N, C-alpha and C positions, 0 to 999 in steps of 0.2 A: 727164393727166385719171384714170385709173383709179387711180392708187395716192393722187392726192386723194382720191377717192370710198373708198377702202378704210382709212384710217389710222383714220379716227377709229370704223370699226365695229369695228376689230383692237383700238382704246384699248379699247371697252367690255368685251373680251373680258380684257384684260391689267388694269383696273384692279380687278376683285373679287377676282382672284385673286391680286393683290400685297396687298389690305385683307387678304383671308383669309390671309394667311402668317405675317401679323403677330396676327390677332383668334383664331386654333384654336390649340389644341395640336398637331394634327395636317396644320395648316394649310391645311385645306379644311373648308368645313363639313359638318357630320353629313350621311351618306346622298347627300353628292356623288358623281357619274357613273351611281347606280344609276337605270336605264331599263327602263321607264319607272319613276319614284317610286311606292312605292306606300304611304308614310305621313308623314303630315308630326308635326314634334315639338311639344310642349307650347307653349302661346303664353298671354299674358296675356289675363283673362276681361274683361268686359263694363267698359267706362268710360263715364260717362256725359258729361262733359267732350269725350272725343276724338267721342262719337258725335254729340255735338250741332255740334261745330266741323264734322265733315264733312259733318254734315243741313244746316248752312247754306249751303256750295256745293254742294251737292244743290240745294236750292233756287234759287240764285240761277242754277244754268246751265240747270235746269228752267223757269227763267221766263224766261230769253234766248230758250229754245227755243217756249215756247207762247206770250207776248206780247213779239217782239221791238220792238214799239212803244216801251214802256215802257224799252228798254235803250239809245235812242238809233236804232235803223232806221227810216228813212223807206221803205223799201221801193222799187220799181220799178212801172211799168204791168206787168200781166197782160197777155202777150203768149198768144193763143189757139194752140193746136195744131189739125194738121190732124185731119179727123175719120178714124177708121180707116173702112178700108172692109173688111179682112182678117177671116178668123176664125181662132179659136185654131189653132195647129199643131199636126201631130201630135205631137210631142216634149211637149207641153203634158200630152196625153192620158199618153202611154206616162210620161213623169214621174211622173204624176199615181197612175198606178198601180204603179210602181214606191215610189215613197214609201209608197205607202198601206201597201203587201203588207208592208215592210219595218221599218213604223212599227208596222204587227199582230203582225209575229214577233217585235220588240223588246219591244213590252211585254207580250205574252203570256205569251213565253218557253217556248214548245210547242217539241218537236223532233222534228216529223214529218220534217223535210227533214235532217237529221241535223245537222253541225255548221254551215250555212248561218248560224243564228242567232248564233253567234259573232262573225259577219261582217257585221252586218247595218246595224252604224252606216252605213260608208261608203257603199252603194249608196240609204239612205235618204236622206242627203244631198245625193247628187248626184242621186237624183230629185227631191228639194226644187228644186235648182240649175233644171234645165230646166223644171220647173214656173213657177218664176216667170220663164224666159227664155219660157217661152209668154205669159204675161202682159204681159211687156214686147213681145213683137213684136206682142199685138194693141192694144197700146194705142198702139205706135209707127207704125202703119198698114204693118207687115211689117217691121220692123227692129230685132232685138237682138242682143246678143253673139253668141250662138249660128249665128244666119244673118247676120250681116254680118263677124266678126269672130271666127270660131273658133277661128283659131291663139292669139289674143290668150287666149281663154278655158281654152284647156288649158296656154297657159302660165303663167296664175297660178295653176293647179292646183298646177304644178312648186314658182313660186315663195314658193305656201301653207307648202308642205313644208319648203323649209327656214327660212321665216320662222317658222313657229310653233316648229321646234327651235331656234330664236334663242331664244325666249322662254323655253322651258323650262328652256333654261341659267341665265337670271334666278333661277328657279325657286328652284334649291337655295341662292343667298345668301338668300333671305328663310325659310329652313328652311320649304318647301313649303306657298304659300298655297293649292296646289290639288293633288292627287295621284291615285292611280289606285287604291285597293285591291283591286279585284276582280283586276289582274293578277297577283297571286301568286297565287292560285286556278286558274290556266291551266294545262294540262299539256303547254303547247305548248314545243318548245324557245325559248333565248331567240332566235335567229335569226327565229323566225318570228312571237316576239311583237312583235319589232322592227319587221318587215316590215307586221304589222298596225296599229301605232300609225304609222308615216309615211306608208300609205297614207288613212288616215284624215285626217290634218292637209291632205291634197289639197283639201278640202273648205271651208277657213277662206275664203281671200281672195276664191274666184270666186264664193259666195254673198253677199258684203256688196258685191260690183261688180253682183249682179243686183239686190239691194234697193235700192243708189243710183240703178241706172238706171229702175228702178219709180217711186222717188220725182222723180227728174226730168218724168214723164210728168204730172206735176199744175201747170200753170199756176203757181198759187198757192206754190207751194213752191219755184219759180224765182223770185218775184218779193218773197215777203217777206223775204229775209235780205241785201238788198242794201241800196247808200245809207245804211251803217252804221259804227258807229266804225272808223277807221284805226288797228290795231296793227300798229305795224313792228319786226320782231325783225330781230338782227343775228346771223347767221350763227356767228361766232366764241364769242360769249355764249353761245349755244346750247349750243352744243359741249361748252363750259366749265360751264356750270351742270348738263346730264346728267352728265357725268364725275364733278362733285363729289357730284350725286345718288346715282349707282351704289354711290360708293366710300363713302358715308354709310348708305347701306342695307345693306352688306355687316357694317359695324362695328355700328349698330344697326336691327336688321332688324324688329325689332316695330311700335316707334314709326314707322318710315318703310318699312314695307310697301308702301306704295300707289307708293313710287319706283321699284318692280317694272315697270312701265309708263311713267313720268311720265319717268324717266333715258335709256331708249332711245328715247323720243318726243322729246324734246329735243336729242338726240345726232343723229337723225337728221332732224330739222328744221333743224339748223343745216347741216350738210351741205350738203342742197337748198340754203338760202338764199343760203350761203356761195358756191357757184358759178351764183348766177342758175336753178336748175335749176324749174321751174315745177313748184308744190304749192300745197294749199290756203291757205296761210299768206301767197304770192303775192299773191293776191286779196284776202285779209286785209287788208292793207298796205294795200289801196287802199279799204278798205270795205265788198267784196262778201266777204261770208261764207258764200255758199251752198253749195260744194263745201264746205269742213269741215263746217258743221251737219248738212247733208243726206248726208255719210258717218258721220257720228259718231250720225246718226237711223237708219239703218241698221242700223249695228250694234248701236244698244238694241233697234231691234224684231227683229232676229235672235237677239239674245242671249234674249229671252224661250224661242223655239223650240228653243235650244242648252239651256234649263235645264228646261224641259218635258219634251224629249225625254230627257234624261240624266234626268231624276226618275222619271218613268214606267217606266224601264227596270228598276227596283229597287224599286219601291213600288207597290203596297202590302207585298208580301212580299218579301222579299230572296231567297227560294228559287223555284227552282235560278239560281244564278249563272250569267248567259249575256252579259253584256256587260261585255268587258274594257276597255272607256274609259269607264267609269263613273266621274266623276270626283265628288270631295268636297272643301270650303273648309276651310282650317282659316288662320281671319284674326284676329287679337288685334282686340281692344278693340269692335268691329261687329259681331259675329259674330250677329246676332239679327235675329227679324221674317225667318223663313222661311214663304213661302205656297206651297205648293207645288213649290217649289227648294232645292237645296242649295245656291244663292246668298244671301243674304242680301241683305236689300230696299236698302240702300244702294250694293250692290256693284256693283248694276246698272248703275249710271250711271260705273262704271269703264270699260262699253262702248262709252263715247262717245269717249274719247280712244281707246281701243284700235284704234276703228274705222279714225281718221284715220292711226294708225302702222300698219295693215296696208297701207293705199294708198302711204304713202311710203317702206315698204319696196318694195313692187312697184317704183313709180318711180326708185327708188333702184338696183333689180335692172335696170333698163331700161335705164339709163344703163351702166352697170357693164359688161352684158352684151351691149348692142347689140341692143335690139328695140324696137319699141312700144310704149310702156306706154299710152298713149291708151283709157280705156275707156267714155267717152262715147259713147253713142250717140243721135243725129240721129234724129228721124221722117221718114220720107219724104213728101212733099208728095203731093199728091191731085194727080192727072193730070187737067188740065181737058178736059170733055167734047166732042168734035170736031163734035157738031151745035150746039153751046150756045155 
């Protein structure tokens, strides 16, 4: 089973390398292997036709999320949740204080704490992760990832490091859709810089899982995306589509820049479907889009925090440079409309498939490395009053 799970992922590494061999005189794209990437190459300027085409897709996806009844969803009865009788836990307050302190440190860029400001990214985000966990705990009557599945939460951080490193590999082949310009100004050794970046990667998967469990605490969110259209996908077909997209992306990196996410997304979906491993598309085939939509919305919501905290770490003034993890985008055709964000407005909707992909990688990793990948936390029922 492990080889069956592994070979399509190895294919996603091999295909871009083979295409690049024929595409580039040096057999690899410019800047390949520089970690972290610090510069994106020149990209085509704004294209109205490309922008309008992508805008149409964004409107369609946004409509499905906001008004699913107009897209064939009948929904399901809203099931009330147990009334919570617990208080916010200690880690909510501790996480909030850690988050607040490192948010202040990152944005003010003050240095009374020595080099601590350069490491602010990771504790800021783990503080936020525990802050969200505390809210889930309160709304779930005493159940959250940290309180019920702390090992799963820890493993999600480890998988997150490998997962984002996997995504970074594909960024080289679209000539740097995102890059980290501040990294070259750090006086650290290459080893320390690499370690710092890898540690920051630990935050991506856990925070999305916290958002997902938070959204699941709202009964209407569980009901509105059920009894919808049934979309049945074939595993082998999805693997083939993903591999073709990845190869084409390498050859045409500008018009197919979006395939940096959709290609691996298709392959990972195909693997899980091919071997009958549950993933959001298992339920979508039955007309229940809840899991897929909610993890996508989780990623979109968190995207605003990713972009907000990132933007504030360099604006309004770029001096002094204290955030090595600050990123900018280098996206062809649609890199317009920036609202207190390095991310162009349409780009936020890329977070939706990204969220599903992050979850799929975690599910795939669970099967490959034999750990439990269930992330949903059910609320604790209220205990009946003995006198009642």
